[in-house]
Phi, psi and omega in degrees: 000315185293330184288323188288324176293321173308301183294328179289324172302313181294320181302312184294320180297309183295321182299308182307315181299314178303312189289326173296323179296317183292318178299320180298310181297322178297311186294317180297321183291316176301312177296332182286325173294320178297318179294319177295316170302320183285331175298303184303322180295320177292327178286323181291316181295318183290327174293320174303315184290322171300323180290320180291320184289329180284338182277347187273000000 
């Protein structure tokens, strides 16, 4: 009985660690995509401004 309790406790801890890691990677991926989108928008604005200046 004690071994089963010990193994189940270890299993719960490992499961919690795995769940936290998955959540961390998902949040990091979402933030990365958001930053990438912002960077693309800034680059597009910069190019648009350069095009406007070149036309003058």
